[in-house]
N, C-alpha and C positions, 0 to 999 in steps of 0.2 A: 405505349404499345408494346406488347410482349412478343418475343421472338424465341425460337428454339434453334440452338446451334449444336453442331457436333463437337464443339470445343468449349472449355470453360472460358468465360469472358467477364470483363469488367467494363462498366460504362463510365466514361469520363466526360465531363463538361468542360470544354476548352474555350477560352476567351481570347480574342484577337481584336483589340480596340472595341468597337461596338458590335463585332460579329461573334456569335456564339455557335460552336459546333459540338454536337454530341457524337462521341465515337466509342464504339465497342472495341476493346483490345483483347486479344487472346492472352490468357494468363499462363498457359502451360505450353511453351514453345517446344518442349521435348515431345509432346504428342504429335506435332507436325513432322518433326525429324524422324520419329519412329514410323510414321505412316509412309514417309518416303523410303526408308530402309526396307520396309516390308514389301514394297513393290518389286524388289529384287534388282540385281545388277544388270539384268537384260532389259529392264523397262526403260523407255525413252526418257522419262523424267529423271531416273537415276543416272543414266549415261550423260545427260546434258547438265547434270549438277543443278537441278532446279530446287535449290534450297529455299525454304519458306521465309526469306527475309521480309516479305510483304507483311507478315503478321505482327511485326514490331512497330511501335510508334517512335520514330527516330528524331533526334534533336534537329537534324537538317530539315525535316518536313515542317516542324514547328517554326523554325527560323524563316522558311520560305513563306509560310502562312502569315507570320507576323510582318514580314517585309511587304507583302501585298496589302495588308490591312493598314499599314502606317504610311504608305507612299501612294501617290496618285498614279498607280500602274494600270489599273483596270478601267476601261472605258465601256459604256453601255453597249451590249451586243458584240463586244470584241470576241473574236474566235480564239479560244484558249485550249491548248492541249497539254495535259500532264502526262509525261512518260515515266514508266516505272512507278506507277502511282501508289502502290501499296494500299494503305488505308485511306488515301485520297484526301487528306486534310487540306493541302494547298489548293487543289482543284475545287473542293467544296467552298472554301473561302472565296475563290474567284467567282464561283457561281452566285454566292450570296451578294457579291459586289456588282452583279449584273452581267457577267460575262456569259457567252455561249460556250460552254465547256464540253470537252470530251476527255474522259479519263482512260488511260491505256496501260496495259501491263502485258507481260509475256505469258502469264499463267492464268488459266480460266478460273482456278480456285481463288485467286486474288479477286477477280471481278465478281465471283459469286458471293464472297463475303462482303465486298464493297457495296453490293446491292442493298444489303441490310443497313449499312451505315448511311447510305444515300437516303433511303426511305425514312431514316430517323430524323433527317433534316429537311427533306423536300417531299412535296406531294406529286412526284413525277417519277418516271422510270429512269434508272441510271443511264446516262449517256456514256457508253463505254465501247471499247474495241480491243481485241487482242492485237498486240504489236510486238514484233520481233525487231530489235535494233539492227540485226544483220540483214533484214529485208524490209526496210521502211517503205511504206507506200508513197509514191510520188504525188498522189492526189490529195494528200492529207496535210497540206501546209496550214500553219496557224499564224495569226497575228502575234501571239505570245506563246512561247513554249516554256513549260515549267519542268524542272528536273531537280529533285532533292536526293542527294546521296546515291547517285547512279554510278560513280567511279569507285566501285568496291572490288572489282575483279579485273586483273590485268588483261584477261582475254577479251574484254570489251573495249579496250583502249584503241584498238585498230578500227573498230566500226562505229563507235559512238560519235566522233567528230563529224563523219560523213552523214550519219543519221540525223544529227542535229541540223545540219545544213538543209537536208532534204525536207525535214519536217517544219522548217521555219520559212516564212515568206521573205523575199528580198525587201529590205526596209523594216522587217519585223524585229521582234525582241525575244531574247532568250534569257531566262534567269535560272541560274544553277546554284544550289547550296551544297556545301561539302564540309565535313567536320575536320579539316586540316590533317587528313591522313597523308603520311609520307608517301605511301605507295601510289596515291592519286596524282602526285605532282607532274609526272610525265604527261598525263591527260590534260591537266590544267595548262601546262606549258604550250601544248599544241594550240589550245584555244587562244591563249594570250598572245601568241606570235602570229596568229592568222590575220592577215590584212583584210579579210572579209568582214571583220568585226571592229567596232569601237567598244572599249571595255571600261566599265566602272566597277571597282572592287571595294568591298567594305567587309567589316566583321561584326557579327551580332552574337552576343552571349545569351544563351538560352538555358533555362532551368527546366528539367523534367525528372521526375522521380527523385527529387532532392539532389540532383547532380547537375552541375553547371558545365556547359561545353561551349567553346568558341567555334562559331560556324562562319566559313567564308561565304560571302555573297558575291557571285559573279553576274553582273548585269550587262549583257551584251546586246548590241544592236547591229543587225546586218546592214552592210553598206549598200 
């Protein structure tokens, strides 16, 4: 099926066990940065530093998708929410495995582009919602919360732990993947020390664009 985008893109066929996901990736990240700069310093997107991180395919997202495919995480009709979904690869893998997913992000532009990738893989409308970690909706709790590479800005560390609690059900599960950034350690320490969770931690090495990266997998269960 042919699509028209305002960006140059490349289609990738990704394999996670028996699950195949087709994903369009934007090839010229600078175009998105320039579009943000052109909005001007008084624009809300510029003031709030809404950088287009969503447009890249991150090692952490691939690691999370692989973890879901290789472990018996997903149960039929399980309610799954992905936060900071970007290109939505983990959420789409969860959907292929039978979950009832909703993919969320802070920026409408992310979800507009994600609609294209969703339709590349499913014959249905993208199940999505705008979500600001600073104001997480209390009615939005999931059986499983997915988050790949969300700890990339220190300003989020004060709100992310609380958002994760609000968005996950008591007794639910949260899986976070993170590329061993030193700056993310304070956020990880908060989660690891929180008595509200039991934690299983592992490391998965992922190759993407001929580059290997070790990814932390934090598999948490709410008590």
